[in-house]
N, C-alpha and C positions, 0 to 999 in steps of 0.2 A: 504494500500500500504506500502510495506517495506521501511524503511528509509535506503537508499543507501548512504553510506559515501564515501568520497574521498579515505579513507584508504581501504575500501572494493574494490573499483575499482582498486586501485593500487595493491592490493593483487592478484586479478584475472589477472591483466596484467602481474605480475611477474610469475604466474603459467603458463599462456598460451602464452605470447608474443604478444597477440592481442593488437590492438590500444585502447586508453583510451575510445573513444566514443563507440567502439564495446563492450568493457567490461561493460560499464555503461548500455548500451542497453540490453545486455544479462542478467545482474543482475536485471534490472527492470522487464524484461519479466519473469524471474524466481522468482520474489518476494524475492530476497535476498538469494536464495538457491544456494550455490556455485557449488555443484555437477550438478545441473540442468543447471546452466549457462554455465559450461564447456561443458556439453552434447549438449547444443544448439549451442555453437560455433563450435563444431565438426560436427554437422548436417549441419551447414552452409558450412563447408569445404567439406563435402560429396556432397552437392548440386553443389558447384562450380566445384568440380572435375568431376562430372557427365556431367556438361555442357561443360567442356573443355577437355573431354576425347579424342577428335580427334585432339587436338592441339599438336604441337611438343614442347617438352621441351629439347631444344638443348643448351640452355645457362645454366649458373650456376657456380659452384665452384668445382674444382678438388683439393682434399686434400690427402696428404700422411702423416702418422704418424708412429712412431717407438716406441716399448716398451722400458722400462728403461734400460734393459741390452743389447739392440740392437741385439736381436736374432729373432725378428719378426716385421713385419710391415704390414700395411693395406693401400690401396689406394682406395678411393671412389670418385664418382661424385655425388653431390647433384644438380639435374637438375631443372631448371625453364624455363620460356618462353622468358624472355627478359634479355638483358645484364644489364639493369638498376637494376633489382632485384638481379642478380647474383653478382653484385659488392657491394651490400648493406652490411654494416658492421654486422648487426644482422643476415643476411642470411649466411654470411661467418662464423660467430661464430657458428651458428647452424650446418653447414657442418663440422666444426672442432670438435665440441662436439660429433657429430655422428661418425666421424672417430675415435676419441679416444675410444668411446664405442665399435666400431667395432673390436678393438684389442682383445676383449674378445670372439669373435665368428668366426666360420669357414666359414659361408656362409651369403649371403644377407638375406635369409629367416630367419635365426636365429637372425640376427640383427633386422629385422623388427618386430619380435615377442617379442623382449626383452623389459624390463621396462625402460622407460625414464621419470623420475620424476613423477611416478605414473600412466602413461599410456604407451601403447606400442609405439614403434617407428613408426609403421604404422599409428596409430591414431594421433601421433604428426604431421606427414606429412599431414594428412587430415585436422587437425586443422590449420596448417600453410597455407594450400591451401585456406582456408576460410579467414584467416587473410590477406594474400597477394593478393588474387584474381587471382593467376596464378597456373597452374598445377605444383605441387612440387613432385618430386619422387627421390629415389636413383637410379641412372642409373647403373654405373659400380661399381663392388665390387671385389677387388683382394687382396689376402693375400699371404705373402711370409715369409718363415722361413729360417734361415741359421745360420752359425757360427758367421757371422757379417752382419747386414742389414743396408743399408743406403738409403736415399731418396733425391728426388729433385722435386720441384714444379715450373713449368714455367708459370708465369703470371696468376696463378690461373686457367689455362685452361688445363694443362697437369700435371699429377703427376706420378712419377716413383719410383719403389723400385728396389734395386739391392742387391743380397746376395753374399758375398765372402766366400771362403772356410775356412778362419781363421781370428781371430781378432789379427792383427799384428800392429806394429807401422805404422802409415800412412793409416790405413784401413778406417778411417772416411773420409778423403779427397778423397781417391781412390774410395770408394763406391759412394760418391757424384758426382765425375767426370764421372764415368761410367753411373750413373743414368741420368746425364745431356746428355750424349751421346744417351741414349735410348730415352730421350724426344725429342731430336733434329732429330735423324735419323730414328726413328720408325722401328727398325728391326722386322722381322716377327718371329724370333726364336733366341735362345741363340747361337746355333752352327748348324753344318750340320745335326746332329742327330735329331734336333728338327723340321726340315722342313718336312712337309707332303709329302709323296711319290708322291701323285697325282699332287702336285705343280711342283715337279721336272720333272715328265713325261711331263707335259704341257710345261715347259720351254725347255726341250730337243726337243720336237716337233716343237716349235716356232723357235728354233735355226736352226734345220734342214731345215725348210721351207725357212728361210732367206738365208741359204747357197746354197740351190737349186736355189733360185732366182738369186744368184750371179754367178751361173754356176759352182759351186764346184762339182767335181765328187762324186758319191754316196759312193765309197769306203772310202772317206776321212771324210764323215759326222760324224761318231761316234767319231773319235778322236778330231775333231774340236769342236763338240758340248760339249764334256767333258770339254774343256777349257772354253767354255762359261758358263757352269754350275759352274765351280770354280769361275768365275767372279761374278755369281749370288750369291754364298755363301758370297763372299767378300763384296758385296754391301748390303746384306740383313740379315746377321746373326751378332749378336752383337759382339762376340769376334773376328770375322774376319774383321769387318769394320775398315777402317782407323780411328785412334783416332782423334777426332775433334780438340784437342789442339796441336797435333803434327802428321801431316799426314805421317811422315816418318816411323811410327810404327803402328801396329794394336792395337786394344783394349787389346787383350791377351798379347801382348808384353809390353804394358804400365803397366798392372797389374804385370807382371813378374819383371818390373823395380822397383816396390815397394817392392816386396819380391819374391825371386826366386821360392818359392813353392806355391805362391798364385794364385788362379784361380777365375773366376766368376762362381758361381754355379747356379745362376738363376736371372731372372728379371721379373717385371710386369709393365705394362704401361696402364694408363687410360687417356682418353681425352674427352673433350666436342665436340659436333658438329658431 
């Protein structure tokens, strides 16, 4: 039988993040072979994942990170089953580490296939599923690029990215404020052009049915429904919404108050649940 030392156990724990007892057991079963011990821990994760495949992983951590020159950002959710795990310090650290790694990739699939301390991210998630005993997966993955990108995270549950058209004085605060707006108000699009035509058709039909029920003449329906659609844009598109910190102006107007030529060029939002 191999002599398993505390240093061996600690080394495996550092590599995998598994608990001390799990690491000791894995090393004993592998007779001190580190590669086999890691493989056994991963197999345990695969077994747990298979057993919990029908469980919902709607808790976790939402993370947004920005690159050094603030021209690109990524927002992800690392999902688990319970709020208890989602708030765990090591789980949040893993989510943050994965988000920082995600800055190097364009898609979730590329991130999952990438190397994370000697194993793929996908295998790391399987490994952690075994360690934690809950279904662990990357849920949402959004990337945003622009002349200036800012972010906001709300209570670890919602993460948003906002791109501005230029890096001007005050861009940092402005981007954060608009990212906060996107987190709070959950717009469906940046502006009118971003709203799916099918959604507008449905809204027009709903508006017309409401107007008919109110007894409005058919000849007036088109004009009145156009007004209702404008209201829909105001409520549901980011730049047209009332700015949450000053409802006397729209988000677009707030951005113009920072710099006359500044615009919001994009946003992304991820959320748990």
